[in-house]
C-alpha positions as a Python dict, from the first residue, in 0.01 Angstrom:
ca = {
    (1, 'X'): (0, 0, 0),
    (2, 'X'): (111, 305, 174),
    (3, 'X'): (-135, 379, 430),
    (4, 'X'): (-140, 578, 781),
    (5, 'X'): (-245, 554, 1122),
    (6, 'X'): (-418, 800, 1353),
    (7, 'X'): (-420, 827, 1717),
    (8, 'X'): (-568, 1140, 1802),
    (9, 'X'): (-768, 1404, 1609),
    (10, 'X'): (-728, 1308, 1231),
    (11, 'X'): (-774, 1680, 1131),
    (12, 'X'): (-468, 1853, 1332),
    (13, 'X'): (-200, 1685, 1119),
    (14, 'X'): (-393, 1786, 764),
    (15, 'X'): (-351, 2160, 615),
    (16, 'X'): (-514, 2275, 332),
    (17, 'X'): (-298, 2401, -4),
    (18, 'X'): (-378, 2510, -323),
    (19, 'X'): (-205, 2365, -612),
    (20, 'X'): (-125, 2624, -879),
    (21, 'X'): (-274, 2450, -1186),
    (22, 'X'): (-606, 2413, -1038),
    (23, 'X'): (-667, 2660, -766),
    (24, 'X'): (-871, 2401, -543),
    (25, 'X'): (-756, 2346, -166),
    (26, 'X'): (-619, 1993, -117),
    (27, 'X'): (-572, 1856, 226),
    (28, 'X'): (-219, 1746, 294),
    (29, 'X'): (-77, 1511, 560),
    (30, 'X'): (187, 1688, 754),
    (31, 'X'): (450, 1454, 808),
    (32, 'X'): (792, 1601, 933),
    (33, 'X'): (943, 1226, 874),
    (34, 'X'): (917, 1264, 507),
    (35, 'X'): (1170, 1400, 292),
    (36, 'X'): (975, 1510, -15),
    (37, 'X'): (629, 1651, -102),
    (38, 'X'): (417, 1391, -273),
    (39, 'X'): (75, 1319, -410),
    (40, 'X'): (-154, 1057, -504),
    (41, 'X'): (-199, 1009, -886),
    (42, 'X'): (-575, 1027, -873),
    (43, 'X'): (-541, 1362, -735),
    (44, 'X'): (-403, 1486, -1063),
    (45, 'X'): (-621, 1603, -1369),
    (46, 'X'): (-517, 1469, -1716),
    (47, 'X'): (-352, 1785, -1809),
    (48, 'X'): (-100, 1724, -1524),
    (49, 'X'): (-73, 1350, -1576),
    (50, 'X'): (49, 1405, -1926),
    (51, 'X'): (303, 1658, -1808),
    (52, 'X'): (488, 1438, -1553),
    (53, 'X'): (885, 1420, -1585),
    (54, 'X'): (1065, 1093, -1558),
    (55, 'X'): (1229, 1080, -1198),
    (56, 'X'): (1512, 872, -1157),
    (57, 'X'): (1515, 912, -742),
    (58, 'X'): (1423, 605, -566),
    (59, 'X'): (1168, 667, -311),
    (60, 'X'): (1087, 444, -19),
    (61, 'X'): (824, 411, 253),
    (62, 'X'): (922, 399, 619),
    (63, 'X'): (963, 28, 615),
    (64, 'X'): (1209, 66, 342),
    (65, 'X'): (958, -83, 65),
    (66, 'X'): (1038, 99, -286),
    (67, 'X'): (709, 290, -379),
    (68, 'X'): (569, 306, -726),
    (69, 'X'): (678, 656, -852),
    (70, 'X'): (506, 739, -1167),
    (71, 'X'): (708, 1081, -1223),
    (72, 'X'): (724, 1422, -1062),
    (73, 'X'): (582, 1777, -1144),
    (74, 'X'): (711, 2093, -1040),
    (75, 'X'): (444, 2289, -893),
    (76, 'X'): (352, 2607, -697),
    (77, 'X'): (164, 2548, -370),
    (78, 'X'): (6, 2787, -172),
    (79, 'X'): (-114, 2801, 173),
    (80, 'X'): (-373, 3051, 177),
    (81, 'X'): (-452, 3081, 566),
    (82, 'X'): (-79, 3208, 596),
    (83, 'X'): (-14, 3395, 265),
    (84, 'X'): (262, 3175, 181),
    (85, 'X'): (363, 3012, -155),
    (86, 'X'): (677, 2778, -268),
    (87, 'X'): (781, 2578, -565),
    (88, 'X'): (820, 2210, -524),
    (89, 'X'): (888, 1883, -728),
    (90, 'X'): (616, 1679, -609),
    (91, 'X'): (642, 1318, -677),
    (92, 'X'): (344, 1128, -794),
    (93, 'X'): (319, 784, -626),
    (94, 'X'): (59, 516, -715),
    (95, 'X'): (-152, 391, -438),
    (96, 'X'): (-56, 657, -228),
    (97, 'X'): (-357, 719, 28),
    (98, 'X'): (-343, 1102, 55),
    (99, 'X'): (-84, 1394, -34),
    (100, 'X'): (182, 1392, 217),
    (101, 'X'): (371, 1741, 286),
    (102, 'X'): (723, 1672, 406),
    (103, 'X'): (1014, 1888, 582),
    (104, 'X'): (1067, 2092, 250),
    (105, 'X'): (721, 2193, 233),
    (106, 'X'): (655, 2228, 596),
    (107, 'X'): (971, 2456, 642),
    (108, 'X'): (898, 2676, 324),
    (109, 'X'): (535, 2716, 380),
    (110, 'X'): (593, 2784, 753),
    (111, 'X'): (331, 2511, 862),
    (112, 'X'): (512, 2421, 1190),
    (113, 'X'): (747, 2686, 1338),
    (114, 'X'): (1060, 2536, 1569),
    (115, 'X'): (1220, 2797, 1781),
    (116, 'X'): (1566, 2734, 1956),
    (117, 'X'): (1429, 2924, 2236),
    (118, 'X'): (1153, 2684, 2287),
    (119, 'X'): (1401, 2423, 2462),
    (120, 'X'): (1473, 2470, 2817),
    (121, 'X'): (1720, 2310, 3034),
    (122, 'X'): (1663, 2196, 3358),
    (123, 'X'): (1811, 2143, 3695),
    (124, 'X'): (1623, 1842, 3804),
    (125, 'X'): (1799, 1529, 3818),
    (126, 'X'): (1596, 1198, 3772),
    (127, 'X'): (1616, 1141, 4164),
    (128, 'X'): (1475, 1439, 4212),
    (129, 'X'): (1164, 1397, 3978),
    (130, 'X'): (1129, 1012, 4127),
    (131, 'X'): (1121, 1181, 4467),
    (132, 'X'): (832, 1421, 4381),
    (133, 'X'): (659, 1179, 4190),
    (134, 'X'): (668, 841, 4377),
    (135, 'X'): (383, 655, 4236),
    (136, 'X'): (447, 715, 3881),
    (137, 'X'): (775, 512, 3907),
    (138, 'X'): (634, 211, 4079),
    (139, 'X'): (648, -127, 3879),
    (140, 'X'): (713, 72, 3552),
    (141, 'X'): (856, -204, 3345),
    (142, 'X'): (722, -528, 3510),
    (143, 'X'): (420, -719, 3425),
    (144, 'X'): (230, -857, 3736),
    (145, 'X'): (162, -1169, 3552),
    (146, 'X'): (348, -1353, 3272),
    (147, 'X'): (219, -1261, 2912),
    (148, 'X'): (260, -1442, 2588),
    (149, 'X'): (292, -1209, 2290),
    (150, 'X'): (203, -1396, 1944),
    (151, 'X'): (371, -1304, 1624),
    (152, 'X'): (275, -1439, 1284),
    (153, 'X'): (515, -1628, 1113),
    (154, 'X'): (558, -1366, 797),
    (155, 'X'): (629, -1062, 1043),
    (156, 'X'): (972, -922, 950),
    (157, 'X'): (1137, -687, 1170),
    (158, 'X'): (1233, -361, 1032),
    (159, 'X'): (1443, -29, 1130),
    (160, 'X'): (1319, 321, 1071),
    (161, 'X'): (1630, 445, 886),
    (162, 'X'): (1565, 793, 832),
    (163, 'X'): (1748, 1031, 1033),
    (164, 'X'): (1563, 1304, 1234),
    (165, 'X'): (1698, 1658, 1133),
    (166, 'X'): (1833, 1839, 1439),
    (167, 'X'): (1895, 2215, 1390),
    (168, 'X'): (2237, 2256, 1404),
    (169, 'X'): (2239, 2555, 1711),
    (170, 'X'): (2073, 2259, 1891),
    (171, 'X'): (2340, 1976, 1840),
    (172, 'X'): (2542, 2094, 2119),
    (173, 'X'): (2258, 2072, 2371),
    (174, 'X'): (2139, 1717, 2211),
    (175, 'X'): (2501, 1585, 2266),
    (176, 'X'): (2521, 1671, 2638),
}
């Protein structure tokens, strides 16, 4: 089952959107790492479930596990508080915990805004920062005592392979 972990205020990453067919507000998890908009099957009424289109795409979770895709629907999502709406292919996923608004929806509905002017270059070097805040850099990376980390035998390492999108105008600054 695909779940989630929240480390801070749960509601700050939720946005209430309206699905065109039923006009009720549905909370979507804002996930800038997701490439799609998806919804659990239990959030759809029987009319929409009957209108599911076959899905040829393979959808995977963050650990690479293939998700059980029941199909997809094309629906208009509205963000009433911003007065925005867009039409999306919404993938219907079995056992998904809550609807997910991925990058296509985040961008089109302007849920998050990214501005090129919000990145500033600083002239501080690492040495200057260490001199200005010497207490922060003492003993970082070292444990005072020996520690023992136990991992269960079934644990399998995995790599997050979803590339993070960097706007083209920022590529030069990123490469520096």
